[in-house]
N, C-alpha and C positions, 0 to 999 in steps of 0.2 A: 432203443429208446429215441424218440424224436427230439430234435433240437429246435427250440423256439426261435423264430425270426422276429425280433422286436425292433421298434423304431429307436435308434440311438439319439444321443444329443446331436443336434444339427447346427449348432453354432449359437453365438451370442444373441439373446432375445427371441430365438425361434422356439416356439412351444408346440406347434402343430404343422402338419403338411397334408397335401392331398396325394393319394396314391393314383397318379394319372395313368399309369400303364404298367401292366405286367410284361416283363421282358422274357420270362420263362412261363410256359403254360403249366396248368395244374397237372401234376403227374410226370413232368419232365425230370430227368436225372440231371443234377447240377453238381459242380465241383466247388471246393472252397474258394471264396472270393469271386465266383461268377456273379455278374450283375443280374439280379432277379426282378427288380422293379424300379420304376422311375418315380421319384417323389418331387412334388412341386412345393417349395417353401415360398415365403414372401421375399426371399432374396435371390434364389436361384433354383434351378432344377438339378437334382442330384440322384445318382444311382445307388441303390442299396445292395451291397454284396451279400452273398450267402455265407453264413457263419460255419457251415459244415457241408460235407458231401453226402449225397443221397437223393431221395425222391422228394420233390417239392409238392406241398399241399397248400393251396391258397386258403386263407381264413377270412379275407375281406375282399370285396369286389372293387374293380377299378372305379375311380371317382370318389372313394370313401375318404373322408377327413379323419386323419389319425393323429394321436398325440404321442409325445415322447414316452417310450415305455410300452406302448400298445403292441400286442402280438398280431402280426399280419399274415404269418405263414408258419409252417413247420417243415423241417427237412428230416425225412425218415432215414433209417440206416440202410435201406436197400429196397429192391423192387417189391418185396413182401409187404412193406409198410403201406405202399400204395394200393396193393390188391386187397388188403384187409379192410380198407376204408371204402372201397368202391361200392359194395352192397349197401352200406349205411347211407351213402349219398343218394341211392335210388329209392329208399323206403319212403321218404316224405312225399314223393311225386304224387301218389294217389290222393293223399290228404290235401295237397295243394289244388288238385283238380276238383274236389268235392264242393268247395264254396262257390266255384264258378257256376255250377248247375243251379244252386239255390238262389244265387243273387241275380241271375239273368232276368227272371220274370219280374222281380221287384224293381229292377232298374227300368224295365220297359213300361211299368204301370202308368207313370205320368204321361208317356207318349200316347197311350191308348185313350186318354181323356179327350173329349171334343174341344181341342184348343181354341177353335174359332169362337165358340160360345163364351168361354170363360176368359179369354185373353183379348177381347175386343178393346179394352181400355187398359190403363196402367195404374188404376187406383189401388189395386192390391199389391203393387210392386213396392219394394223398398226404395228409399231415395236414391241410392247408388245405382240401382237397376233402371229407375226412371231416367236418371241423367244419362246413363249409357245408351238407352233407347233413343233419347232425344238427340244425342250427339252423333250416333251412327245411322239413324234413320231406319232402323229395323222395324218391320211391321210387328207389333206386339202379338197379333193373332197367330203368327207363325212360330212363336216361341214354345218350347217344351221344357218344363221345369225339371231340374235334376236335384233340387234342394230338398230339405225335409218336407214331407207331405206334398211333394210335387211343386213346391214354390220355385219361381224363376229366380235364378241368381245371376250375377254379372257375367259369369263364365258362359252361361247359356246365350247371352246376347252376343258375346265375342264369337262363340261357335257358329251362331247363325250368320254373322258377318262373313266368317271364313268359308262356310260351306255354300252360301248363296249370296255372293256380293252383288249380283245383278238385280236381286229382288228388293233391294233397299229403296225406300222412298226418301225424298229429300227432307231434312229436318226443318222445322219452322225457322224462319229468318228473324227471330225475335230474341234480342239479348245475346250475350255470350259471343258466339261466332257469327259474323254477319254474312260470310260467304263460305261455300264448301271448301275453298282452299285454306280457310282459317281453322277448319275443324281439326281436332287432334288426329294424327295418323292412327289407324287401327289395322287389325290383321287383314291381309288381302290388299293393302294399299302400298306395297313396295317397301315394307320395313322388315327388319329381322332383329331378333334379340339373341344375345349370347352372354353367359355369365362372365363377370370380370375374373381374370386369373388372380391368384394370390399376389403375384408380383405387381400387377397393375393396381390392386387394392392397396398394397403397401406403399407404392409410389404416391397414390392419391392421399393416403393418410399422412405421409411424411411431408408432402408439399403443403398441405393445409395446415399441419402443425407448425411448419416453419413460418407461415404467414401469421399465425395466431400468437406464437410465443416469442419470436425474435423481432427486434426493432431493425428491420432490414432497410438498407440504404445502398444505392449503387453509385459508384464514381466511374467516369469514363476517361479514356485517353486514346491516342492513336499512335501507331508504331510504323516507322519507315522500315519496311522489310527488305530493302534492297541489299544490305550487307549480308543478311542471313541467306537470301536466295542466291547471291553470288558465291558465297562460301560453300553452300550446299551443291551448287552446280559444278564447282571446281573439283570437289572431292568425292562426289557420290559414287562414281564408278570404283575408285580405289577403296572407298569405305565398304562397298558391297563385296569386293574381292577379299578384303582383309577379314571382315567380320561375318560375312555370309548373311547380312541383313541390309535392307535399303536404309538410306539416311533420310528420314522424314523431318517434318517441321516440329512435331510434338516433342522431340528430344531437346530442341532448343528452348522451348517454353518450359518444359519440366525442369531443366537445369536452371533457367533464370528464376523460376518460382522458388525452387529449393534454396538457392542462394539468398534471394530476397527475404524468405521466411526466417532464415537464420538471423538476419539483421533486424527483422520486425517480428519477434516471437509472439506478440499478442495476436497477430493475424492467424497464427497457427495454434492458438489456444482455444479453449471452449469453456462454457459455463456449466457447472454442475451444482445445482442447488444454489447456495450462496458463496460458492468457491469458484475461483478461476483455476482451471487445470492447464498448466503449461506442458508442452510436449518437447522432449529433447530431440526427437527425430521427426523428419518430414515424411509422413505416410501419405503419399500423394494419390488421390483417387482420380482416375481417368474415366469420364463418362463414356459408355459405349451403347449405341442404339441397337436393339435386337428386335426380332419379331414379337417377343414376349414383353417388351418394354425396355426402359432404360435401366442398365445395371452399371455399377461403379466399382470395378476391380481396383485394387490398391497396390501401388508400388511402395514397398516398405523400405524405409531408410533411403529415400530417393536422393538425399544429399550426398550419399556415398557412391552413387551409381555413375558409371561412365556413359558416354553417349551410346556406345554399342550395347551396353547392358539395358539402358532405358529403351532403346529401339526394339531389342529382342523380346523384352518382357511385355512391352505394349502390344507387339504383334502376337505373342503367344496368348496373352489374356484376351485380346479382342477376338481371336479365333475361338478360344474356349467359350467366351461369352455367347457368341453367335451360335455355337453348337450345343449350348446348354451344359457344358462340361466344367464350368468353374467350380472350384471347391469353396465351401462356405468360409473357410479361413482366408480366402483371397478377397472377400467382399466386406469384411469388417475392419474397424480400427483406423479408418482414414482420418486425417487431421485437416486436410484441405483438398479441394476438388478443382479440376480443370474440365470444362465442357466446351466442345467445339461445334457451334452451330454453323460455322463457315463452310463445312463440308456439304451442307444442304443449301447453301446460298444465302444464309442470313447475313445481313449487313450490320445490324445493331439489335441488341436485346438486353434484357436485365435478367440474368440467371437467378434462380431461387436457391437459397442455402440448402445444403444437405445436412440436417441436424445430426449430431450436436455441433457440427463445425461452425466456425465463425466467419469463414470466407470461401468464396468460389469465384474463379476467374473464367469469364466467357470470352471465347475467341470467335472471330467472324471472318467473312470472306475478304480476301486480298483483292483490292481494286486499284488500278492506276488512277491517281488524282494529281492535279497541279498543287504544289506546295512551294513555299518560299525557302530557298536554300542559299545562304550567303548573299542575301539581297537580290536573288534572281529567282524567277519562277522555273521550276523543274517538274517533270513528270516522274512520280515515284510510286512504287507498289505499296499501298498503305492498308493497314488493318486497324479497325476499331477494337479495343479491348475494354471489357467491363468487369469491374470488381464489385460484387455484392458482398456486404459484410453486416455483421450484427453490431449495431451502434450501441448496444448495451455494454459492449466490451471494447470495441475498436473505435477510437476517436477518428475524426476526419483527418487529422495530421498524419496518423500512422497509416491510414488506408491510402491516402493520396501519395504519401512518400513511398509506400510499398509499390504502388502501381508505376510510379515514376522510375523506381529502381529497376523494375522488370523491363520497362521501355528502354532505359539506357543500356542495359545488358544486351538486349536484342539488337539495338541499333549499332552496337560495337561488339559483335559476338566474340572477338578475341578475348574480351574480358571474362567470358564464360569459362574459357580454358584456364585463365590465370586466377579466377575467383577474386577479381579486384573491381 
């Protein structure tokens, strides 16, 4: 008896996914827990393991949107399961071929009509088709209708543009677009379209939701990074030898943020309906840029982590994020986020909240600037930091005090070790 392969629960708030790729071909023999397909959710790409050993039979095609509980494949008990289904798969082939023979002449009928006589004007076109003809400059006498009863539809105009771009005539220069450069780009003019991934769609939805639902405000400060850089330079080789991981800057910020959030718990809280939800732990999200978009893996209980643990987890999660191997349990439950635009050269920005969180810290590029130190001008490596927060929950006093606390901890990093 075949074992059904169904879409399991994929994490908090995830209800559907796209089967982007089969990792095992139809008819392949698989073992228990072999990855058989890759699913794209709005949080990450995940691999679906086989629940049994046997012969794999696909039930849906690549690119199909599937919901939790949907059956996408079956795993038969042995090679016989695959052989018994092979003839059944071949039977529909003749039926599929039959409609093509009867439909071909019908599709060709509009093309046989003397288009030049009936298409000399655009009076019989719908408004959308007339607009498309005007904007693209297509000669209406060259159009062949593919709509009901041979009517020209907008897709016919676009097809004419794509197949014969040199045959177009310039559109009238009246109203709308005054020059060809101002016309909307159309097929054949150096543009391409591709569907948004589920991750990109979700990013867009969440960012727009944050703008619409939260009372976002940003406060700024600057940090003298000289002490952090000196400490890092002094111990980075020994740190590498001892822990097997390099000492980066993010561990300093993660530690400073974790300590500051324990002092200002409202910045680590969130709004749920009419309640304020306070979190005992700092579940720190670290934004990572990937080819599929921005993902935010979470360091759970960051306040209890050592520098070496923070660094090793950040490295592991960043690698997994870029390879699309993050587990969904590593992407949810964050209470505060750090995003570092400085790695791309950003000098100053206002980060957008990651709902339902009430705070996000933006880091920026380190630049040497002249500042006043003990009544004298000195050149120091400085970084602007930006805290965006939900003003519905976090008052200005708490937000500014939190950011100043982060600044003080970084400018005297020995305090990070002593938590004072």
